[in-house]
C-alpha positions as CSV (number, residue, x, y, z in Angstrom):
1,M,-18.5,-85.3,-41.0
2,K,-20.0,-82.3,-39.1
3,Y,-19.0,-84.0,-35.8
4,L,-15.4,-84.3,-37.0
5,L,-15.4,-80.6,-38.2
6,L,-16.6,-79.5,-34.8
7,L,-13.9,-81.5,-33.0
8,S,-11.3,-79.9,-35.3
9,L,-12.5,-76.4,-34.6
10,L,-12.6,-77.2,-30.9
11,A,-9.1,-78.4,-30.9
12,V,-7.8,-75.3,-32.8
13,N,-9.6,-73.0,-30.3
14,L,-8.5,-75.1,-27.3
15,F,-4.8,-74.9,-28.1
16,A,-4.6,-71.5,-29.8
17,G,-2.7,-68.7,-28.0
18,I,0.1,-69.2,-25.5
19,R,1.0,-71.8,-23.0
20,T,3.9,-72.6,-20.7
21,I,6.3,-75.4,-21.5
22,D,9.6,-76.8,-20.4
23,I,12.4,-77.5,-22.9
24,T,15.1,-78.2,-20.3
25,P,16.4,-81.6,-19.3
26,S,14.5,-83.3,-16.4
27,D,17.5,-82.8,-14.0
28,N,17.8,-79.1,-14.9
29,N,16.7,-76.3,-12.5
30,G,16.4,-73.5,-15.1
31,S,20.1,-72.7,-14.9
32,T,22.5,-73.8,-17.5
33,Q,26.2,-72.8,-17.6
34,S,26.1,-69.0,-17.9
35,I,22.4,-68.3,-18.5
36,R,19.3,-68.7,-16.3
37,I,16.0,-69.5,-18.0
38,L,13.2,-67.3,-16.6
39,D,10.2,-68.4,-18.7
40,Q,9.3,-70.7,-21.6
41,K,6.3,-70.4,-23.9
42,V,4.9,-72.1,-27.0
43,L,2.9,-69.8,-29.3
44,N,0.0,-71.5,-30.9
45,Y,-1.8,-69.3,-33.4
46,S,-3.2,-70.3,-36.8
47,V,-3.6,-66.7,-38.0
48,I,-3.1,-63.2,-36.5
49,D,-4.9,-60.3,-38.1
50,G,-5.7,-62.4,-41.1
51,L,-2.1,-63.6,-41.7
52,K,-0.9,-67.1,-41.1
53,F,1.4,-67.2,-38.1
54,S,4.4,-69.5,-38.9
55,E,8.1,-69.7,-39.8
56,I,9.2,-67.0,-37.3
57,S,12.8,-66.0,-38.2
58,D,13.6,-63.1,-35.8
59,V,12.3,-61.0,-33.0
60,A,12.9,-57.4,-31.9
61,Y,11.8,-55.4,-28.8
62,W,10.6,-51.8,-28.7
63,A,10.8,-51.0,-25.0
64,K,9.2,-47.5,-25.2
65,A,5.9,-49.0,-26.4
66,Q,6.3,-52.5,-24.8
67,K,6.0,-54.1,-28.2
68,L,7.6,-57.3,-29.4
69,F,7.9,-57.7,-33.2
70,M,8.3,-61.0,-35.0
71,I,9.0,-61.6,-38.6
72,S,8.5,-64.7,-40.7
73,D,10.7,-65.7,-43.6
74,E,7.5,-65.4,-45.7
75,G,7.7,-61.6,-45.4
76,K,5.2,-61.1,-42.6
77,L,5.4,-58.8,-39.6
78,F,3.6,-59.7,-36.3
79,V,3.2,-57.3,-33.4
80,F,2.6,-58.3,-29.7
81,H,2.0,-56.3,-26.6
82,V,4.4,-57.6,-24.0
83,R,5.5,-57.0,-20.4
84,F,8.6,-58.6,-18.9
85,G,9.2,-59.1,-15.2
86,E,10.6,-62.2,-13.5
87,K,8.4,-64.0,-16.0
88,I,6.7,-63.0,-19.3
89,E,3.9,-61.1,-17.4
90,E,1.8,-60.2,-20.5
91,L,2.0,-61.3,-24.2
92,E,-0.9,-60.5,-26.5
93,A,-1.0,-60.5,-30.3
94,I,-2.3,-57.2,-31.6
95,E,-1.7,-56.8,-35.3
96,A,0.1,-58.2,-38.4
97,A,1.1,-56.9,-41.9
98,N,2.9,-58.1,-45.0
99,L,6.2,-56.5,-45.6
100,T,6.2,-54.4,-48.8
101,K,8.3,-52.0,-50.8
102,K,7.9,-48.2,-50.5
103,G,4.4,-47.2,-51.4
104,G,3.0,-50.7,-50.6
105,K,4.2,-52.5,-53.7
106,A,4.6,-56.2,-53.0
107,F,7.9,-58.0,-53.0
108,K,8.4,-60.7,-55.5
109,K,8.3,-64.2,-53.9
110,W,12.0,-64.8,-54.2
111,A,12.8,-61.3,-52.7
112,K,10.7,-61.4,-49.5
113,D,12.7,-63.9,-47.4
114,S,12.9,-61.7,-44.3
115,E,15.4,-63.3,-41.8
116,G,17.0,-60.7,-39.5
117,M,15.4,-57.8,-37.5
118,T,16.5,-55.2,-35.0
119,I,15.4,-51.8,-33.6
120,D,18.0,-49.0,-33.7
121,A,18.7,-46.3,-31.1
122,K,16.0,-44.0,-32.6
123,G,13.4,-46.8,-32.4
124,R,13.4,-47.5,-36.1
125,L,12.7,-51.0,-37.4
126,L,15.4,-52.6,-39.5
127,I,15.0,-55.9,-41.4
128,S,17.5,-58.0,-43.4
129,F,16.7,-60.5,-46.2
130,E,18.0,-63.6,-47.8
131,G,17.5,-64.5,-51.4
132,K,18.3,-61.1,-52.8
133,A,20.4,-59.8,-49.9
134,K,19.3,-56.4,-48.6
135,I,18.6,-54.4,-45.5
136,G,15.8,-51.9,-45.1
137,R,14.0,-49.7,-42.6
138,F,10.3,-50.3,-42.3
139,H,7.2,-48.6,-40.8
140,K,6.3,-50.3,-37.5
141,N,3.5,-48.3,-35.9
142,S,1.2,-46.6,-38.4
143,D,-1.3,-47.3,-41.1
144,K,1.8,-47.9,-43.3
145,I,3.0,-50.7,-41.0
146,G,5.3,-53.1,-42.9
147,Q,6.1,-50.7,-45.7
148,R,9.7,-50.1,-46.5
149,I,10.9,-46.5,-45.8
150,K,14.6,-46.8,-46.8
151,K,17.0,-49.3,-48.4
152,Y,20.5,-49.3,-47.0
153,T,23.7,-49.8,-49.0
154,I,25.4,-53.0,-47.9
155,P,29.1,-53.7,-48.5
156,A,29.9,-54.7,-52.1
157,L,31.0,-58.2,-51.0
158,L,27.5,-58.9,-49.6
159,Q,25.7,-57.5,-52.7
160,N,26.8,-60.3,-55.1
161,P,24.7,-63.5,-54.6
162,K,27.6,-65.6,-56.0
163,N,29.7,-64.8,-52.9
164,Y,27.3,-66.8,-50.7
165,R,27.3,-70.5,-50.3
166,S,23.7,-70.4,-51.5
167,R,21.0,-67.8,-51.9
168,N,19.4,-69.2,-48.7
169,K,22.5,-68.6,-46.6
170,S,22.9,-64.9,-46.8
171,L,21.9,-62.1,-44.4
172,E,20.5,-64.2,-41.6
173,A,21.2,-62.0,-38.6
174,L,20.9,-58.3,-37.8
175,A,21.7,-56.1,-34.8
176,W,22.2,-52.5,-33.9
177,H,25.4,-51.5,-32.2
178,P,25.7,-48.1,-30.4
179,E,29.2,-47.6,-31.7
180,Y,29.3,-49.4,-35.0
181,G,25.7,-49.0,-36.2
182,I,24.0,-51.8,-38.2
183,L,25.8,-55.2,-37.9
184,T,24.9,-58.3,-40.0
185,V,26.1,-61.9,-40.3
186,A,25.5,-64.4,-43.1
187,E,24.1,-67.8,-42.0
188,W,27.2,-69.5,-43.3
189,P,30.6,-68.0,-44.1
190,L,31.1,-66.7,-47.6
191,K,32.6,-68.9,-50.3
192,Q,36.0,-67.1,-50.0
193,D,36.2,-67.8,-46.3
194,D,37.0,-70.9,-44.2
195,K,33.8,-72.9,-43.4
196,K,34.5,-72.4,-39.7
197,Q,35.3,-68.7,-39.8
198,Q,32.3,-66.5,-39.3
199,T,32.3,-62.8,-40.0
200,V,30.4,-59.8,-38.6
201,Y,29.9,-57.0,-41.1
202,A,29.3,-53.3,-40.3
203,L,27.8,-51.3,-43.2
204,N,30.9,-49.0,-43.1
205,G,33.1,-51.9,-44.2
206,K,34.5,-52.8,-40.7
207,K,34.7,-56.6,-40.1
208,W,35.2,-58.9,-37.2
209,H,35.8,-62.7,-37.4
210,F,35.1,-65.5,-34.9
211,K,35.2,-69.3,-35.0
212,A,31.9,-71.2,-35.5
213,E,31.1,-74.0,-33.1
214,P,32.7,-77.4,-33.8
215,E,29.4,-79.2,-34.5
216,R,28.8,-80.0,-38.1
217,R,27.0,-77.4,-40.2
218,S,26.9,-75.0,-37.2
219,A,25.3,-71.8,-38.6
220,V,24.6,-68.4,-37.2
221,S,20.9,-67.8,-36.9
222,A,20.7,-64.6,-34.8
223,I,22.8,-61.9,-33.2
224,E,22.1,-59.2,-30.5
225,V,24.3,-56.6,-28.9
226,M,24.9,-56.9,-25.1
227,E,25.2,-54.1,-22.6
228,S,29.0,-54.5,-22.7
229,G,29.1,-53.9,-26.5
230,D,30.0,-57.5,-27.1
231,L,27.8,-59.7,-29.4
232,L,25.5,-62.4,-28.3
233,V,25.4,-65.0,-31.0
234,L,22.9,-67.8,-31.6
235,E,24.2,-70.8,-33.5
236,R,22.4,-74.0,-34.4
237,S,23.6,-77.3,-35.8
238,Y,21.2,-79.8,-37.5
239,T,22.5,-82.7,-39.6
240,G,19.5,-85.1,-39.6
241,L,16.7,-86.6,-37.5
242,T,18.9,-89.3,-35.9
243,N,21.7,-86.8,-35.0
244,P,21.7,-84.3,-32.1
245,F,20.2,-80.9,-32.7
246,V,22.5,-78.4,-30.9
247,V,21.7,-74.8,-30.1
248,T,24.6,-72.6,-28.8
249,L,24.5,-69.2,-27.2
250,K,27.9,-67.6,-27.2
251,R,29.5,-64.2,-26.5
252,V,31.8,-62.7,-29.1
253,Y,34.2,-60.1,-27.7
254,L,34.4,-57.3,-30.3
255,K,37.2,-55.5,-28.5
256,N,40.9,-56.4,-28.8
257,C,40.5,-58.9,-31.6
258,K,43.8,-60.3,-32.8
259,K,44.3,-59.9,-36.6
260,G,40.5,-59.5,-36.8
261,M,39.8,-62.8,-35.0
262,C,37.7,-62.3,-31.9
263,R,37.6,-64.3,-28.7
264,T,34.4,-66.2,-27.9
265,E,32.8,-67.7,-24.8
266,V,30.1,-70.3,-24.9
267,L,27.3,-69.3,-22.5
268,A,25.0,-72.3,-23.1
269,K,24.9,-75.4,-25.2
270,M,21.5,-77.2,-25.6
271,N,21.7,-80.6,-27.1
272,T,18.7,-82.8,-27.9
273,H,20.7,-85.9,-27.1
274,K,21.3,-84.6,-23.6
275,G,17.6,-84.0,-22.8
276,W,16.9,-80.6,-24.3
277,S,13.7,-80.2,-26.2
278,V,14.9,-77.4,-28.4
279,D,13.6,-76.5,-31.8
280,N,14.9,-74.4,-34.7
281,F,15.8,-71.2,-32.9
282,E,16.3,-68.3,-35.3
283,G,15.6,-65.1,-33.4
284,L,17.2,-63.2,-30.5
285,A,16.4,-59.8,-28.8
286,R,17.5,-58.0,-25.7
287,V,14.5,-57.0,-23.6
288,G,16.2,-55.7,-20.4
289,K,19.4,-55.6,-18.5
290,N,21.1,-58.9,-19.2
291,R,17.8,-60.3,-20.3
292,Y,16.8,-61.7,-23.7
293,V,14.3,-63.7,-25.6
294,M,14.9,-66.2,-28.4
295,V,12.3,-67.6,-30.7
296,S,12.1,-70.7,-32.9
297,D,10.9,-71.3,-36.5
298,D,8.3,-74.0,-36.8
299,N,9.1,-74.4,-40.5
300,D,5.3,-74.5,-41.1
301,N,5.5,-78.1,-39.8
302,F,2.9,-79.7,-37.6
303,F,5.6,-81.5,-35.6
304,Q,7.5,-78.3,-34.8
305,R,6.7,-75.4,-32.5
306,T,7.1,-71.7,-32.2
307,L,9.0,-71.4,-28.9
308,L,9.6,-68.2,-27.0
309,I,12.3,-68.5,-24.3
310,Y,13.0,-65.7,-21.9
311,F,16.4,-65.9,-20.2
312,E,19.1,-64.0,-18.3
313,V,22.8,-63.9,-18.9
314,K,24.5,-64.3,-15.6
315,E,27.0,-61.5,-14.7
């Protein structure tokens, strides 16, 4: 029994931390359609700063401090020191905290499903939630890390949980736009909308629409603002173990939309039936000029991984 325990501890220590992987098909050279993959990591941590590291739902980059923030859909915030070059030159876990209300009061279990995250122009950390849909600003670099500072007023249509296709399909994605401010997207279109018509919401009530990908149950899992002001959207389609898992990166052109419907361009489509070893990608962040990272949710499942993919959108 002691021998088995020692072996288990050795295995945990051996595989803890970060290692390089390759999720691309065997005949791929790192370039796919309109993106170029620069680096690929799998993050193997059991705990960080006393908190279980799993179910990562989004990522945000604070360039000034070279910090990469990750949230889990269990209401946890993880902070990494990071340095990006042609590869991910440094990546080190430094702290973690539970997300709480103002004053440190804990969220109820059904109200702490943190899904979207971004950093605004002033370096403030913003987080969106499913379950009880809401968006807040949180402390990110003090002894109050993880505590909510402010709760934002979201459009009335997004406040009513009955408008969503389920409580678990609400404010999945969040981004900061220099012209429009906070932008958010529900995982699936609202009940009142066509199932293949997604909507980007600004907090001032402005809306943009775009078509979801043709794959079944294609859902928005993350958004990020590009240098051009357009939106980079991460969509995923999963319909069962025997069916392809498809991850799509697409550009949504927010300018010159006709009757509110915006033009889109697929930048990359990664399909498990075409050799891609993708997982449940849920997070997206811009980390440099035309450069981004995306992160996957392991669903707290032994057979899934937390992947961090560093890539460049070709000009």
